[in-house]
Phi, psi and omega in degrees: 000320179296320179296320180296317179296321179299318179297320179296315180297318179298317180296316180296319181298318179296320179296318180293323180293339181297347178281349182301127177080003182268357182289331180261148178284145178295158184294318180237139176233127182239125179283135181243126182290143181274084182216150178248010185300314186248021180275143174277181184299318180296316181294322178293319178296320178296319180295317179296320179297319178297319181295320179293319177297318180295320177298317180297319181289334181272358178296146180295149178211166183291119183258014176296129186278066175261190184292342180261004184295323182301325181287320178294322178294322179299316182295338181251017174069027182256025182283130176217088184292340178270347188287328180077011181259354182242135180270097181275157174303150187302320183293316180295318179297320178296314180300319181294319179294321177296317179299314181297321177297314180296321180297318180288321185283326189241354187221040177247145183230164168280113187292351173286341181246322186224135176227160178286155174283347182081005181234145179257338184255147174219142173228131183215150171260139184232145168236116185242129182228137183206158172208165179238148186226150180218132178225135179177188182241114181290343178207180183264027183258012176089003177273132182241139180238128176242128181232135182227125180283161174290156181291127176262126185244136177227144175228143181185193181226164180214133176245127184235138170238107185055242183268000183255131182227147171228147182201173178215137178228147180251125180282100182296319180298315179296324180295319180292319182283343181077009177205164182274098181258343180217150181208130178217125179232135177221160181220143177212151176222133182223131170228188186297316188273326185210170177216157178215148177211159178213155182208161171220130181224132175219134181221117178247009180286166180288157178236161169262128185238141176239130177247118183228166178139206180235136179225117182054043175084357181246143177286140179235150176204108183235137180246130176249110187289321184231085178259116183257013186267005180258120179240128184218144179210142177205155174205159182181180178212157177212153176218136185212156187246139176263117183287323178263054189286347178282333186242344182249128182239101174297329182295335180294329184267332189236341179248342176064025181258356179223162171247126173272120185267329181225153179303138178198152177221172182206143167289140183237135178216145180184203181234156179217128178239131183218150174236131181231140182219110181221136179220153180237125180271107182298332184296337182269000175283141175297153182299325181297331178280320178301328181294335180279342186264150177302148184298330184263008181292139180228121179288124183283166171263107182281099183227111185200165174244144175246134175237108192230158167251145180238140175221125183206199184211140175232148182217138174253127173252124178269110184257070183094181185289345186240344186254143176221137178233132179236143173222128184227132177233129181222091170295147175222131188230142180184215186253135177251126180248113179285133177263349179204140178236156178240123177053041179059023181277094183275130178276161176300140178284352179275129174253117183238118186216173178204144174240146174221142183220140177223139180219139176235135184229137172241121180252133175220103184056236181272357182264157177207152177231135182228144172234129184224143174226150184214137176225136179231114185245132180226153186237140177231129180219132175224190181293328184240352183228146178208121179208160173242137175239148181213149173242122181243134187221141177224135182228135172238138183210158174221140185208177179221142175257143178206000000 
């Protein structure tokens, strides 16, 4: 009995959530003629299924307003949580009121600038590609090391209902290598007033490394095609607030759940917490490179946490009725806490980093195509070491709203 009640509550909650984003009219409305003349087999089967569901919902039922009427009305599609004519169970009524309050408080826009797409569901195919890069000086003798990982490629799909998404991606790079050499998982949530995201990244794949500088008065330049001694892992989360949230919709550029009608931008502010773990195995360096480094040089284990505040700006440019371009920059500065030190080499307590994001969207009726790029740059400086690390990401996708 408890399981049955749980299913009923879940079903009612999903039906009530379907109202999200329906308050605004969609940007484009296209009338479709009711004809089966030019429909393919799939379209005809879909049409027949809709007709059968409609027939089932139109069947007569007991309309006596007793305690079980809400369930009979639900089965026949007569649910109207805003109407006030149906006596719903107390828990469902409470959930609906909380949802309506949240929708009004956190997800309302000025309709002269932002409107709903009129759809709650989205399905999209994604191609995601990323790599990580590191540039710096392992010591103060003028030798510079640049390392770039191979491109990690993932392909998959994502199904979204309002703010909830599920998806699956296949690591093409891991498939080609026959083992799991890279892994990246991320999560994001966006509404009108604020957004939040979290990620986990680990890469054990080989990198291409360049060693440049001067050694005993002569310029050197050595390339290592397959350097496997760099191990890196990081994870973190951030949350930020949009100050011009009535007119600026980040979701229009990256979630495809809104249409931006007019140009608008917003100051963005929030917090960012990150953990980074990177180490370099000196034993895997070629001897010719070791000869350039001081005999007593020791590659540290970069293990630390960053606690930062971020302040930036995002802007949406509406390039005609179907195109949208977004550019967002958010520097984040704060405190760096070392979890491990090497030879009393204390790093600066200042954490200075920056993120940049760009997105382009093409909308055509219920279909959309998106191109997105993302960069996260961070700096590490101590008495004997100085380097910059970056994560660069590019995503191409195509989807449909329904």
